[in-house]
N, C-alpha and C positions, 0 to 999 in steps of 0.2 A: 668285505670288500675282498678282495681274491690279490693275493700277494703273493704269489707261484712267481710275475720276478721279478722279485726281490734280492736282491742278490748279495748286501751286505749281512750279517749278524750286528747283533745286538755283544759292544765293543762289556768289559768287567765294568768297565764304569758309568754304562746306558745297566745294564742290570743291575746297580747296584741303586737305579734313581728309581725301583719296581721299591712301591709304598709299604713299608716299612715304621723303624720307630724312629719317630720325626722330633728334629733335632728342640731344643728349651725353646728357640728364642725364637721360633715360628708361630707364635701363635695369633696371627689373626692373617688377617688378606685386609690388605692395603689399595684402594681403589684409583689410579693411575689415570684424571684423565688427557690426555696432550686436543687442547683445543687452538693447536699452532694456523690449519688451514683457511683455504680460501676459497676454494668451492668455483672457482672459474666459469666454470661447464656445466655448472649452474648461473649464469646469466642469464637476464635479469633480477633474478631473485636474493640473488646470492652475489653480493656488495665485498669490495674491497676492505669495508670499513664492517661491513652487518654478514659475514660470511655466512655458510651455508649451515653452520650449527646451529645458530640463533631464530635460523630460518624454519616453523614450521611447515613444511615438505610435504609429511603422507600425516600427518594432526594435524591439528593447533598446536603440540605440546612444537617448543623448537625444538631440533636434536638431542642438540642438550641436556637439555628438560630431560629427556629418555631416555636417556642414553646415564644421568643420574638414578632415576628410578629405577632403573634394568636389576638393581642387587633389592628390589622392597622386600621385605618378604625369607631373605636366606634365611633356610635352616639346615647350611653344611657344616663339614665339620669341623671349621673354622667360623669363626665373628666374625664382620663386617666391623675394619675400624669405624670407631662413631664420624671423624673428617675427614675427609679424602683427600687429593689433592690430585689440585691442573695445572696444568701449566697452559700457558697463552698469552700476547704478547703485551704488550703495554696500552695500543689503542681500543685493544674490545674486555680489557677490564673490569669496566663498573658495569657492562652489558655480560657479559660471563658470568660475574658474581651474583646482580642479579638473579639470572638464568636456573644458577646452581639450588640457592637458596627459594625459589621458586618450586621447584622441582622436591625440595624441602629437604634441603641435605645442607650441609655445614663444610667449607672447603678450604682451606690451605689453598691460594692462588700463588704460583710464583711468576713472575712476570721475565716473560724473555727480554732483552732489549729492543735484539733484535731474530730474526726469523735463521735460525740450525738446522732443520730437518728434524727429526724420529732421537734420531742418538742421540744427543746433548739432552735435547728434554727426559729422555725416560731418566738421563744420567745427572743430572739435576735435582727430578722428584727423588730416585731413589736416595741420594743425599739426606734428600729434607728426612725418608723415612726411615732414613738409621737412627735422627738423634734419639741425643738419652741409653745408645745400646739397644738399640732395637731392632729388631734382622726381623721383616712382615713377609710373607708374601704379598708379591705387585700384580693387581687383575688390571694390567697397561690394556687401556679399552681408547682412540681417537673421539673423537665429539662427534662425530658428524657421518656413521656407521650406521644401520637400520637394523634394527633384533623385531622379530616377531611375535617370538615365540619367547617370553622373560624364564619360562620353568624350566625349556632345554639348554633355555644358556643357563643358567648357574646350576645343572645339573652334570654341565660338559667343563663347567670353571673349579667344580668340587673335584671330582676326577684329574684336573688337569694342577689344582693346588696339592693335593692328594706326592705327589710325582714331586712338581717342584718342592718342596720340602724338605724332599733331602736330597735334595744339590740340582736336577734338572732346569734344564728354561726348556720352555713348554708352548708351542705354536698352536694355538683354536685353527684345523684348517676341514675347511670346508669342501663335501664331496663332490665334483662339478656335473650338472645336470643340463648342460651345452660347452660350448670349444668356444673359452671367454679370455680373448686377447689385447683385455685391460687388468688384466688380474695378474700377479704372480701367482707360481704353485711354488708346491711342498711334492718331495718324490719323498715318498712313505717305504718303507722298508716292514722286518719283521715287528710279529704283533710284540707287547708287554705288557706280562701282567696284569693281574686283574681289571684293573679299572680299566679299560680299553683302548689304551694307548699306542702308538708305536714308535717305532727307532725314527726319526727324524733322518732321512739319508741326507737329503743338501737343498736346497733351496736353487731356484728358476728364476728368467728373466722371466718379462709378459715376454708371446710369442706368438709368432706371424698365427694364421687362420690354420693354414696346413698341418700346421705341428700343434700348433691346441685343439685337433680333433682327435692326434694321436695320445696327444697325452689324457684327452677325456676316453679314449679306447682303449686304452693302455689295462687303466682304473686303478694307476700306480701314481698319479698325481693330480694332488689333492690342489687347491685354489685356496691363495694366502688369505689369512679372514684383517690380518697384521695386528691383530688383538693374543699377550705374548703375557704367562703369567711363571714367577720366579721366583725368588728372596731376595732379598733390599744386595744383601754382601755378596751374591752369588752374579747378578747384572752389575756389578762395580766392582766386582774379580774380572769380571769377562773382557770388562768394558777399558782396563787397564792392564790387561795382557794381550790383546787385541792390536787394540786404537789408545798407546798411553798419550797421546798427541789432547783428541777429545778429554780424555782425564782429567787429562791436569789441569787446565785449563775450562773445564767445566769446574772441578776442584776447588779455585786461587777466583771462581767470581761466586760459589754459592760459598768463603769462607768472607767474604768482600762485599756480600749479600750488607743488605738495609730491612728489616720487617716494617711496614705500616698495616700490619692488623687489617684486615685478611692476608693483604700483599704479602708478596715481597720480592722486594728488589732484588737481581744478581747488581754485582759488582759490574758497571759497560764497557771497561779497559780488556776486564779479565774476557769475559764470554765473546769479544771482538773477535781474539789471539784464536778463538775456536772452531774445527774449522767442522762444514757443513755435508752429518749422512745421514743416512735415513740404520733403520736396527736391522732391517734388513744385511744392504752389507756393510755395513761395522761390524757387528756379528753371526750373525744368523747366517752369515754364505761362507762365513769364516769357524764355525765353534768345530768340522771336523780335523782342526791344524794345532786341537789345545782335548790332550783327553780329558780333561777336569772339568770340559761344559756340557756332559754328555745332554745330546735336543731331546727332544720327545712331543711326537705331536699326538693330539686327541681333538678326535672329531662333534664338531658341532653341527646338527642339525637342528639349527632355532629363526628360519627366514632371514637367514644374513647378508646384507649388502650391502656395500662401500656408496651407494646411491651417487655415483660419480656422473651421472650424464641424465639426461631428458629420457635416454631412453631405459636407462636404467630402475628409471624414477615410475614409469608406466611399466615396469616388466611386473614389477612388487606391488603396484595399491590393485583393490579391487578393480573388474571389470565390469562392465555391462554389456547386454547378448550379442554388441556387435564388437568388442573386447575394444569402448572407449575407455574415456578414466574423465573422467570433469572434476576441478573442483572448482568452490565459487559459483557467480553465477555464469554459465553455459550450456545452450545449448546446443546438439549432434543432427543432420539429419542426412542420411544417407550415407555417411560416412562408418568406417572401421579403424579399427590396432590406432585411435590418436591419441590425444594426451591434447588436455586447454584445463589450463592451469589462472583462472581470473584473479584479481586482488579486489574489485569492485566495477569494471564495467564487464556489462553485455558483452560475452564469444558465443557466434554464433558460427557453426561449422557445417558447408554442404555439400555435399561428394566428398569427404578430403577418403585421401590412402595413406594411412602412414605418417599420417602428421603431428607435428609437435606444436603446440600456442601458448607462452607464455605474455597474460600480460598483466604491467603493475603503472603507477600513475606517472611513469615518461620514461617508461620504455615499452617497444612488443615484441620478441619476438617468435618469430613462420621458420620453421625449418621440416622438411625428411628429417624423419621418426633413426635411419639410416646415417643422418648427416648428423647428429648428437655432438659427438669428440667437437667436431668445426669451432663449435662454442665460444672455444677459447684464442682459436687465430681469431673471431672477433671481436672479445675482450683485447687483444695485444692491439688493433687494428684501431678503436678506441682509447687506448690508452694512447697508443702515441702520437694522434689527434688530442689527447689530455681533455676527453671530452670526461664531462662530470657526471653520468652519469656508469660510470669505471668502478667511484670510488663510491659514492653514494648514491641515498635513495633516495624519493624528494622525501621524507621522511625521515627526521635523522635522528637518532637516539640520543639522551644526555644521561651524565649523572641526576640532574634533576629532574628529569623532563621528557621531553619533548616538543619536534618543532617539524611543520611542517611549512614549503613554501609553496604557497596556493596561486601566487602568479606573481610577474614581475615583468618589466619594462625597464627604456632610458630613461636612468636615476632614480628608479621607483621598486619596491623589492616586497609582498604583504608576506603577511604567513600567521600562523592561528600557531600557538606556545601552548605548551600546557606542563605544567610544575608540580609536581606531587605534594601531596601536603605535610608539611614542616622542611621542603625542598627551599633553596635559594638559589641562585647564580652569583658569579661572582663579583667585586666590585669591580666597575671597569671604565670602559671609555672610548669611542673613536673618529678617528681624526677627519672623515672623510664626509659622515652620514648624522644627520637623526634620526627622532625615530618616534612614534605618538603610536601609544597606549590604548586601549578599548579594551578595558573586560566583559569580556562577556560569561563568566559564573567563577565564582567562590569571590572573597575577600585580596587582591594584592597589598602587600605592601611596601611603597614607595621607597626605595634615597635618590633622590634627586641633587645634585648640588652636596647642600648644608642643611637640604631640608628630607624628610624623612615624614608619609601621611599616610592613609589607609583608602581605597577607593573598594568599593564594590558595584554590582552587577549598571549595567549602562557607562560607568563613567568611566572618562577621558584624564589621561597627562597626553605631553611635551616635550622628549629631552630632548634639548638642543647641543646641537655636534658638540665636540668638546669638552661635556658636562660629565663626571663621573659620578655614579647610578648603580643603582641596585634595586631587581625586580626579589621580591620576594613573598611563599605561598605559608602564610602564619596561619589557614587551617585546617583542619579535618578532611579534607575535600580535595578532585585537586582544582588546581585555579587554571581558566581556561581567557588568553584576553587575543585581542587580532594587533598582529604591529603591521602601521607601515614603513618603511624606511625610505627614506630618502636622500640622496646625498649622489658626489661623481664617482664615489665606488662604495660597491656594494659586499664584497665580500668576505667570507667567515676571517683574514688574518687583523682585516681590521678593525683589532679588538685587546684594548694593553688591558690588562687582568690585576688588580692592588693586592688583591684576596680572595682570593677560594679554598673553601674547605673540602675541596678534591684533589688541596694539591700542584692547580694549573697554573698557578702565578710564575 
């Protein structure tokens, strides 16, 4: 990198961040995953209740699974904590827990009553990490980013941890290969020490096109990856000094929280007082205000992308000889530089140039790749019209399994329901609908009023309107049933729960 234009020399505090003797308490790296994003620009795959970190956008694994696998085989100077910390919303808790487990990790999952952006989320995670007088190095990663080279990522993390152990707040920066207006930038100062880091001169906002081009030509500005490394106590000291209102609200919310392993619920009243702000705004842009918190940048060359839009997906994915990207059942004919993603039905693309086509069971997106950022506007319009496609897919995941709304019409709805082995729905009743259940696969234990009985394949039962009932899977294989609902109102809010193992009563 060319640092000839860097004007700011490292301060004494920043020089002190060069690796040396590590404090006794910084013995391990505590991975922290921030999973509160919504990913509206990746609609229709990403939905409000099924955001992009839960979707397999690049591979069959979700982005969250890929994130928790990113440190597998880590061999740096610090050990990786056995239990990760994940911060997410209440609505996403069960799916997040399932995906973390599927990724082969144990996690303590801290639940935000309402989203407050990344600075409060990290503050809560740091409070959790310092329990028992621990002071680990936090490796803070968004759940919805992509990294294609885990080995290179781990090398950058090792270098960043060396600086963080001595008190620096470290940002991983990506040397840009194009002018990008969708990313924030970091102005990089002079080189520091043997670990390949640089003085963090300042953070800058997402630039307009002309300014972004100047940044790339100058070689002084790197993309801000949104991945940070620092000791937990250093972050808490910085947020307390620079944004005491955030620190105090988070401390009160954590102090008043309750544990329901693996979940930790913050005190909602206290957290409601917390201002919303990002890590960048709250701390990183203000590091120069307090010399106690030196900033360092370590280069990240690991195929990073925040994959915030469909054109970014196209950019990172392998392409055919014509520059096309296909996932699922796709046929390209005389088309170039296009992206097509099918969740089921065949997509045939003929004579297309730079087009995005995304197919799901209930929605299809067709867009010029240059206008991929405008998907967010479409989602906003659908939301104002109360479109169901904003919040959920046709297939909806639940802590006990999932259901797929196969068909519906006036006064009826047909669902395909899958209940995981050993799982059960809540004991419930409906005011406005009756239900017919037909077992397609597996064995069902049914509670209907005062009766409890088993149903096997090709057997059925009827649940009258207003009757207390429950569906359970006592077997070791998934239970699949077809449910036909009939009645004056068929909404999901017509459920009165009496007992529920997932705390939804």
